[in-house]
C-alpha positions as CSV (number, residue, x, y, z in Angstrom):
1,X,98.8,125.8,90.5
2,X,99.5,127.7,93.7
3,X,99.7,125.9,97.1
4,X,96.5,127.5,98.2
5,X,94.6,126.3,95.1
6,X,96.0,122.8,95.2
7,X,93.7,120.2,96.9
8,X,95.0,119.1,100.3
9,X,96.1,115.5,100.4
10,X,94.8,113.6,103.4
11,X,97.4,112.5,105.8
12,X,96.7,109.5,108.0
13,X,97.7,105.9,108.6
14,X,95.3,103.0,109.2
15,X,96.4,100.2,111.5
16,X,95.8,96.5,110.8
17,X,93.0,96.8,113.3
18,X,91.4,99.6,111.4
19,X,92.3,102.4,113.8
20,X,92.8,105.8,112.1
21,X,96.0,107.6,113.1
22,X,96.5,111.1,112.0
23,X,94.1,113.9,111.3
24,X,90.5,112.9,112.2
25,X,88.3,114.6,109.7
26,X,85.0,113.5,108.1
27,X,86.8,113.2,104.8
28,X,89.5,110.9,106.2
29,X,86.9,108.8,107.9
30,X,85.0,108.4,104.6
31,X,88.3,107.3,102.9
32,X,88.9,104.8,105.6
33,X,85.3,103.5,105.3
34,X,85.8,103.1,101.6
35,X,89.1,101.3,102.0
36,X,87.5,98.8,104.4
37,X,84.6,98.2,102.0
38,X,87.0,97.6,99.1
39,X,89.2,95.2,101.2
40,X,86.1,93.3,102.3
41,X,84.6,93.1,98.8
42,X,87.9,91.9,97.3
43,X,88.4,89.0,99.8
44,X,89.7,86.0,98.0
45,X,90.9,87.9,94.9
46,X,94.6,88.0,94.5
47,X,96.6,91.2,94.1
48,X,97.6,90.1,90.6
49,X,94.0,89.6,89.6
50,X,93.1,93.1,90.9
51,X,96.0,94.6,89.0
52,X,94.9,92.8,85.9
53,X,91.4,94.4,86.1
54,X,89.3,91.5,87.3
55,X,86.9,93.8,89.2
56,X,86.3,95.9,86.1
57,X,85.7,92.6,84.1
58,X,83.2,91.4,86.7
59,X,81.3,94.7,86.6
60,X,81.1,94.6,82.9
61,X,79.8,91.0,82.9
62,X,77.3,91.8,85.6
63,X,76.1,94.8,83.7
64,X,75.3,92.5,80.8
65,X,73.9,89.6,82.7
66,X,71.7,91.2,85.4
67,X,69.2,92.8,83.0
68,X,68.8,89.5,81.2
69,X,68.1,87.7,84.6
70,X,65.7,90.5,85.7
71,X,63.8,90.2,82.4
72,X,63.5,86.4,82.9
73,X,62.2,86.9,86.4
74,X,59.5,89.3,85.2
75,X,58.4,86.9,82.4
76,X,58.2,83.9,84.7
């Protein structure tokens, strides 16, 4: 793949305060926004648990349980 055809990798650094240092583009801002959302959503989950796939496990369980709960709510 030529350099022109290769997707450009974003280059930036996020400080602990959430400040974006580097190229300020809409794409980089969206990546920063996503990182913040992920960090907030994973509060209280250890790095080891994340590496072991706990989020994927939770999503799988919720996908199975939510429809059952929704059905019970409709019937009640």
